[in-house]
C-alpha positions as CSV (number, residue, x, y, z in Angstrom):
1,M,232.4,112.1,113.5
2,A,232.6,114.2,110.0
3,R,230.2,110.7,109.1
4,N,227.5,111.1,112.0
5,E,227.1,114.6,111.2
6,S,226.8,114.3,107.4
7,R,224.0,111.8,108.6
8,G,222.4,114.5,110.4
9,L,222.6,116.6,107.6
10,R,221.1,114.4,105.2
11,A,218.2,113.9,107.8
12,G,217.8,117.0,108.4
13,I,217.2,117.6,104.6
14,R,215.3,114.3,104.3
15,R,212.4,115.8,106.9
16,F,212.5,119.3,105.6
17,G,211.3,117.7,102.3
18,E,209.2,115.2,103.5
19,K,206.4,118.2,104.3
20,P,204.4,119.0,101.7
21,S,205.2,122.8,101.8
22,N,208.8,122.5,101.7
23,R,208.7,120.3,98.9
24,M,207.0,123.2,97.5
25,L,209.4,125.6,98.4
26,L,212.7,123.8,97.3
27,L,210.8,122.9,94.0
28,F,209.0,126.5,93.0
29,A,212.8,127.9,94.2
30,L,214.7,125.6,91.8
31,E,212.0,126.3,88.8
32,G,213.0,130.1,90.0
33,V,216.4,129.7,89.6
34,L,216.8,128.4,85.7
35,L,214.0,130.7,85.4
36,Q,215.5,133.5,85.9
37,Y,218.9,132.6,84.1
38,V,216.7,133.0,81.1
39,S,215.3,136.1,81.8
40,S,218.5,137.9,82.8
41,I,219.9,137.1,79.8
42,N,217.1,138.3,78.1
43,G,217.4,141.3,80.1
44,F,221.0,142.0,79.3
45,G,221.6,140.5,76.3
46,N,218.8,141.3,74.0
47,N,219.4,144.8,73.4
48,L,223.1,144.0,72.8
49,Y,222.1,141.0,70.9
50,A,220.1,143.8,68.4
51,T,222.4,146.3,68.7
52,N,225.3,143.7,67.2
53,L,222.8,142.7,64.3
54,G,223.1,146.1,63.3
55,A,219.3,147.5,65.0
56,S,218.7,151.6,64.8
57,D,217.2,153.1,68.1
58,A,213.6,152.3,66.7
59,Q,214.2,148.4,66.6
60,I,215.7,148.6,69.8
61,A,212.2,150.2,71.4
62,L,210.6,147.3,69.6
63,N,212.2,145.4,71.7
64,Q,209.8,145.7,74.2
65,T,206.9,146.2,71.7
66,I,206.8,143.1,70.0
67,P,207.2,140.3,72.6
68,N,205.1,141.9,74.9
69,L,202.5,142.2,72.7
70,T,203.0,138.9,71.6
71,A,201.9,138.1,74.7
72,V,198.8,139.9,74.9
73,L,197.4,138.3,72.1
74,L,198.0,134.4,74.1
75,M,197.3,135.2,77.2
76,L,193.1,134.7,77.0
77,P,193.4,132.3,74.9
78,A,195.7,130.6,77.8
79,G,193.6,131.4,80.5
80,L,190.8,130.1,78.6
81,V,192.3,127.0,77.9
82,S,194.3,127.2,81.2
83,D,190.9,127.0,83.4
84,R,189.4,124.3,81.7
85,M,192.5,121.8,82.0
86,K,192.5,119.4,85.0
87,S,195.4,120.7,86.2
88,A,197.3,123.7,86.4
89,K,200.1,123.5,85.6
90,T,199.3,121.3,81.5
91,V,199.3,125.2,80.3
92,P,202.7,126.4,81.9
93,V,204.6,122.9,81.5
94,S,203.7,123.4,77.6
95,M,204.3,127.4,77.1
96,L,207.9,125.6,78.0
97,L,208.6,123.2,76.0
98,F,207.2,125.6,73.4
99,M,209.9,127.9,74.2
100,G,213.1,125.4,74.5
101,V,212.7,124.9,70.7
102,M,212.6,128.3,69.7
103,Y,215.2,129.7,71.6
104,L,217.7,126.9,69.6
105,G,216.2,129.2,66.5
106,F,216.9,132.2,68.6
107,G,220.2,131.4,68.4
108,T,220.7,130.5,65.2
109,V,219.3,134.2,64.3
110,P,223.1,135.5,63.1
111,A,223.2,132.6,60.6
112,L,220.5,133.9,58.9
113,G,221.5,136.0,56.6
114,E,220.3,139.1,55.5
115,N,217.0,138.5,56.9
116,R,218.0,137.9,60.4
117,M,217.0,140.9,61.8
118,I,213.1,139.5,60.5
119,F,213.9,136.1,62.2
120,Y,215.5,138.2,65.0
121,F,211.8,140.1,65.6
122,I,209.9,136.8,65.2
123,F,211.8,134.3,67.3
124,L,212.1,137.2,70.0
125,A,208.1,137.3,70.2
126,M,208.8,132.9,70.4
127,T,210.7,133.5,73.6
128,A,210.9,137.0,75.7
129,G,206.7,137.2,74.5
130,L,206.1,133.8,75.5
131,I,208.0,133.7,79.3
132,A,205.7,137.1,79.4
133,A,202.4,135.0,78.8
134,Y,204.3,132.3,80.9
135,N,203.8,134.5,84.1
136,A,200.7,134.7,84.5
137,Q,199.9,131.0,83.7
138,W,202.6,130.5,87.1
139,Q,200.7,132.5,88.7
140,N,198.0,130.5,88.5
141,L,200.2,127.2,88.5
142,F,201.4,129.1,92.2
143,A,197.8,130.3,93.6
144,A,196.9,126.5,92.9
145,A,199.7,125.4,94.1
146,V,200.8,127.4,97.5
147,S,198.7,127.9,100.5
148,P,197.6,131.3,101.3
149,G,199.8,131.4,104.7
150,E,202.8,130.2,102.4
151,Q,203.2,132.6,99.7
152,N,205.1,134.8,101.3
153,R,207.4,132.5,103.0
154,T,207.2,130.4,99.6
155,Y,207.7,133.1,96.8
156,A,210.3,134.6,98.9
157,F,212.7,132.1,99.2
158,R,212.0,131.6,95.3
159,N,213.3,135.3,95.1
160,R,216.3,135.3,96.6
161,L,217.7,132.2,94.8
162,M,217.2,133.9,91.9
163,F,218.2,137.0,92.7
164,A,221.5,134.9,93.2
165,V,221.6,134.0,89.3
166,G,220.2,137.4,87.9
167,T,224.1,138.3,89.6
168,L,226.0,135.7,88.1
169,S,224.0,135.3,84.7
170,P,225.6,139.2,82.9
171,L,228.6,139.1,84.8
172,V,229.3,135.4,83.1
173,C,227.6,136.8,79.8
174,G,229.4,140.6,80.1
175,H,232.8,139.6,81.1
176,A,232.8,136.3,77.9
177,M,231.2,139.1,75.2
178,S,234.3,142.2,76.5
179,Y,236.7,139.2,75.0
180,A,235.6,139.3,71.7
181,L,236.1,142.7,70.2
182,E,233.7,142.2,66.9
183,P,230.1,142.1,66.6
184,A,230.2,138.7,65.3
185,G,231.9,137.9,68.3
186,K,230.1,139.1,70.6
187,L,227.0,137.7,68.9
188,T,228.8,133.9,69.1
189,V,229.3,135.0,72.9
190,L,224.8,135.0,73.1
191,R,224.2,132.4,70.8
192,V,226.5,129.6,73.2
193,F,224.3,132.1,76.0
194,Y,221.0,131.5,74.5
195,Y,221.7,127.5,73.5
196,I,222.1,127.3,77.0
197,S,218.1,129.1,78.2
198,A,216.8,126.5,75.6
199,A,218.0,123.3,77.7
200,F,217.4,124.7,81.1
201,L,213.5,125.6,79.7
202,F,213.0,121.5,78.7
203,L,214.4,121.2,82.8
204,Q,211.9,123.7,84.1
205,A,209.2,122.0,82.1
206,F,210.1,119.0,84.1
207,I,210.2,120.3,87.2
208,L,207.1,122.2,86.9
209,S,205.8,117.8,85.9
210,R,206.5,117.1,89.1
211,M,204.5,119.8,91.6
212,Q,201.3,118.4,93.3
213,V,198.5,121.3,92.5
214,R,195.1,121.5,93.5
215,P,192.5,120.7,90.7
216,N,190.6,123.5,88.7
217,L,187.5,124.2,89.1
218,D,186.2,124.2,86.2
219,A,187.6,121.5,84.7
220,G,186.0,120.0,81.8
221,K,184.3,122.6,81.3
222,R,183.4,124.1,77.3
223,L,186.0,126.4,76.2
224,S,183.2,129.3,75.5
225,L,184.5,133.5,74.9
226,R,181.0,134.3,76.8
227,D,182.8,133.2,79.8
228,A,185.5,135.9,79.2
229,G,182.0,138.1,79.2
230,G,180.9,137.2,82.2
231,L,184.2,137.6,83.6
232,F,184.4,141.1,83.0
233,S,180.8,141.4,84.6
234,G,182.1,140.3,87.6
235,L,185.2,142.1,87.8
236,A,183.1,145.2,87.2
237,R,181.0,145.0,90.6
238,N,184.7,143.7,92.3
239,K,185.2,147.4,94.1
240,R,188.2,145.9,95.6
241,F,189.6,144.2,91.8
242,L,189.2,147.4,90.6
243,F,190.8,149.4,93.6
244,F,193.8,147.5,93.2
245,F,193.9,147.2,89.3
246,G,193.5,151.3,88.4
247,S,196.3,152.1,91.5
248,V,198.5,149.3,89.9
249,L,197.8,150.5,85.9
250,F,198.9,153.7,86.9
251,F,201.9,152.8,88.2
252,Y,202.8,150.5,85.6
253,L,202.2,153.0,83.0
254,G,205.1,155.5,85.0
255,W,207.5,152.5,85.3
256,H,207.2,151.2,81.4
257,I,207.3,154.6,80.0
258,D,211.5,154.7,80.0
259,W,212.2,150.9,79.7
260,S,214.0,151.4,76.6
261,M,214.7,155.3,77.4
262,W,216.7,153.9,80.2
263,Y,219.0,151.5,77.7
264,I,219.6,154.6,75.3
265,G,220.5,156.6,78.9
266,E,222.9,154.2,79.6
267,T,224.6,153.3,76.4
268,Q,224.5,156.8,74.5
269,Y,224.5,159.0,77.4
270,L,226.8,157.5,79.8
271,G,229.0,155.5,77.7
272,M,228.2,152.5,79.5
273,T,229.7,149.3,77.5
274,E,228.7,145.6,77.9
275,R,230.8,145.4,80.5
276,H,229.5,148.2,82.6
277,L,225.6,146.8,81.8
278,S,227.1,143.8,83.2
279,Y,228.3,145.0,86.7
280,F,225.4,147.0,87.0
281,T,222.8,143.9,86.2
282,A,225.1,142.2,88.8
283,L,224.9,144.9,91.1
284,C,221.1,145.5,91.1
285,S,220.9,141.3,91.9
286,V,223.0,141.8,94.8
287,F,220.8,144.7,96.0
288,Q,217.5,142.8,95.3
289,L,219.0,140.0,97.2
290,L,219.2,141.1,100.0
291,G,216.3,143.0,100.1
292,I,214.4,141.0,99.1
293,G,214.4,138.9,102.4
294,F,213.7,141.8,104.5
295,W,211.1,142.8,103.3
296,A,209.3,139.1,103.4
297,R,209.6,139.9,107.4
298,V,208.2,143.5,106.8
299,N,205.1,142.0,104.9
300,Q,205.2,139.7,108.0
301,K,205.4,141.9,110.5
302,K,203.5,145.3,109.0
303,S,201.8,144.4,105.6
304,I,201.9,143.9,102.0
305,H,200.6,147.7,101.6
306,F,203.4,149.1,104.1
307,S,206.3,147.7,102.3
308,L,204.9,148.9,98.7
309,P,205.6,152.7,98.8
310,F,208.3,151.8,99.7
311,G,209.4,150.0,96.4
312,L,208.0,152.7,94.7
313,F,210.2,155.8,96.4
314,G,213.4,153.4,95.0
315,L,211.5,153.8,91.3
316,L,211.6,157.0,91.8
317,L,215.3,158.2,92.3
318,C,215.7,156.2,89.2
319,P,215.0,159.3,86.8
320,V,217.0,161.6,88.9
321,T,220.5,159.3,89.3
322,I,220.4,158.6,85.2
323,M,220.3,162.7,85.0
324,A,222.9,163.1,87.9
325,A,225.3,160.5,86.3
326,R,224.8,162.2,83.0
327,A,225.7,165.4,85.0
328,I,228.7,163.9,86.7
329,G,229.8,162.8,83.6
330,G,233.0,159.9,82.6
331,D,233.5,157.2,84.3
332,A,233.5,159.5,88.1
333,G,229.1,159.6,86.4
334,R,229.1,155.6,85.2
335,W,230.4,154.3,88.8
336,F,228.0,156.8,90.2
337,F,225.2,155.7,88.8
338,M,226.3,151.8,88.6
339,I,226.6,152.3,92.2
340,V,223.8,154.4,93.6
341,G,221.3,153.1,90.9
342,S,222.0,149.4,91.6
343,M,220.9,150.5,95.5
344,E,218.0,151.8,94.3
345,N,216.6,148.5,94.2
346,F,216.7,147.2,97.3
347,P,213.6,148.9,98.2
348,Q,212.4,147.4,94.7
349,A,212.6,144.4,95.9
350,C,209.5,143.8,97.7
351,I,207.3,145.8,94.4
352,G,206.8,141.8,92.5
353,L,206.5,140.4,96.0
354,C,203.9,142.6,97.2
355,I,201.6,143.0,94.1
356,L,201.6,139.6,93.5
357,Q,199.7,138.7,97.1
358,M,198.1,141.8,96.4
359,L,196.6,140.5,93.1
360,L,195.7,137.3,94.6
361,A,194.0,138.7,97.6
362,V,191.4,140.2,95.4
363,I,190.6,137.8,92.8
364,P,187.5,134.8,93.3
365,D,189.3,131.1,92.4
366,K,186.7,130.7,89.9
367,N,188.3,131.2,86.2
368,R,191.5,132.6,88.2
369,A,193.7,131.5,85.3
370,L,191.1,133.7,83.3
371,T,191.0,136.8,85.6
372,I,195.4,137.0,86.1
373,S,195.7,135.9,81.8
374,L,193.3,139.8,81.4
375,Y,194.9,141.4,84.0
376,T,198.6,140.6,82.7
377,M,197.1,141.0,79.1
378,T,196.7,144.6,80.6
379,I,199.6,145.5,82.2
380,T,201.9,143.7,79.5
381,L,200.3,145.9,76.9
382,S,201.5,149.1,78.9
383,N,204.7,147.0,79.0
384,S,204.4,147.1,74.6
385,L,203.4,150.5,74.5
386,M,204.7,153.0,77.1
387,P,208.6,152.1,75.8
388,L,208.0,153.1,72.6
389,L,205.9,155.9,73.6
390,G,208.8,157.0,75.6
391,V,211.1,157.3,73.0
392,R,208.8,159.0,70.8
393,I,208.5,161.3,73.7
394,Y,212.3,162.4,73.4
395,N,212.3,162.1,70.0
396,A,209.5,164.6,69.9
397,L,211.4,167.1,72.4
398,G,214.4,167.1,70.0
399,G,216.5,163.9,70.8
400,G,219.1,165.4,72.7
401,E,220.8,166.0,75.7
402,Q,217.8,168.4,76.9
403,A,215.2,166.2,75.3
404,F,217.3,163.5,77.6
405,Y,216.6,165.7,80.6
406,L,213.6,166.8,80.0
407,F,212.0,163.4,79.8
408,N,213.6,162.1,83.1
409,G,212.2,165.1,85.1
410,M,208.8,163.9,83.3
411,V,209.3,160.3,84.6
412,F,210.1,161.8,87.8
413,I,207.1,163.4,88.7
414,W,204.6,160.7,87.2
415,R,206.0,158.5,90.2
416,I,205.5,160.8,92.8
417,L,202.3,160.5,91.8
418,S,202.2,156.8,92.2
419,T,204.3,156.5,95.2
420,S,201.7,159.0,96.9
421,L,198.8,156.7,95.5
422,F,200.2,153.7,97.3
423,F,200.9,155.8,100.6
424,F,197.6,156.7,100.4
425,R,196.6,153.2,99.8
426,Y,198.6,151.8,103.5
427,R,196.7,154.3,105.0
428,L,193.1,153.3,103.7
429,S,194.0,149.9,104.5
430,L,194.3,150.6,107.9
431,K,191.0,152.0,108.2
432,K,189.6,150.2,105.5
433,P,191.1,146.6,105.6
434,D,188.1,145.6,104.0
435,L,189.0,147.3,100.7
436,F,192.1,144.8,100.3
437,L,190.8,141.1,100.8
438,M,188.0,139.5,99.5
439,P,186.5,137.1,101.9
440,E,186.9,133.1,102.2
441,E,183.3,132.8,101.1
442,E,183.9,134.9,98.4
443,K,186.8,133.9,96.7
444,H,185.1,130.4,96.5
445,A,182.0,131.0,95.3
446,A,180.6,131.6,91.5
447,S,181.5,134.4,89.2
């Protein structure tokens, strides 16, 4: 009986994998799991890595600026090259292999003596910075590999597994670090996790190399910066893209401004240790995992324009939550922050799911990688400069507890405005749907 059930299960898995869309779903899910481990260790570990290396608050702020400026510099040439490759997977695979080597160097930073902070930022640029640039090329690969009708399902399934890994990785890392009492011991733990990141990136490159993708429209065309100028001209006439881009940029500016202040608030005003940070990161991933399936179904029944304002409302509550946690104080304040703040990730789970599909709906297929690179460059530039600006505003306000409350109050107002903007977009999508979706004949036409 058990043998028959086992055979039936294997046969069912084989039949599932024989369908091209299901095979692609599984490959993207596995690729996402490996990427999420690396991203989770970056998000959880990089600030702690810098702190235990002896970084100042100003250097902590550079943890966002340096890698994102690196990504901005790389995105345009990467997009130009990618659009001229026969396959959309060539550039992402090459980037993954290079990052794998760089993570070996990143893990070796504590052994590099007095200049280790210099080497820290060099390898940070070549690891976290390249991941940001890779994400732009991944979106192009995703569009080339997955049909529009399958994108919501594939992306949602991938993110479910990613959030599961995002739950476990920080927990394991934070728990291991909590046993080390001295900075040297904590650094040793983080080094091991960075070396594992290197191995996972090599494996991820292999998985991407196995994917079947549609050929690029501009494969073999001569590389020219004139294409970028022509693309700007085409996008300037694309009212759908401009409306999307202006709205999303306003949202991202208000999201990115408190990224470094968030860590400062957690550690300096709430007194969270690496164990608290790991619990919070894991709880956030749990609620994102619960949310992604829910919002994927809402997208199918309603629309991505209906879902997104709920995600922005979750972000709107974040500055209120950290201010309330500080006012409560002590262990009660920390647990209030970890529980309430993590619950706010349930609506936030729809943000990436919705924005990617919105982007792909309003850009043409021709020069798609370059278009995505230009778009992502702007968003990444925001992520480079806004966290640094946030810390500077906080310091200009006095750098104390009053400044902490004033700064978060400003962020709260900004996010009220961005949430209202996307609620307006949803109402408009019901009346004028042509503003939100490019017709197929225009998507395939020359720019």
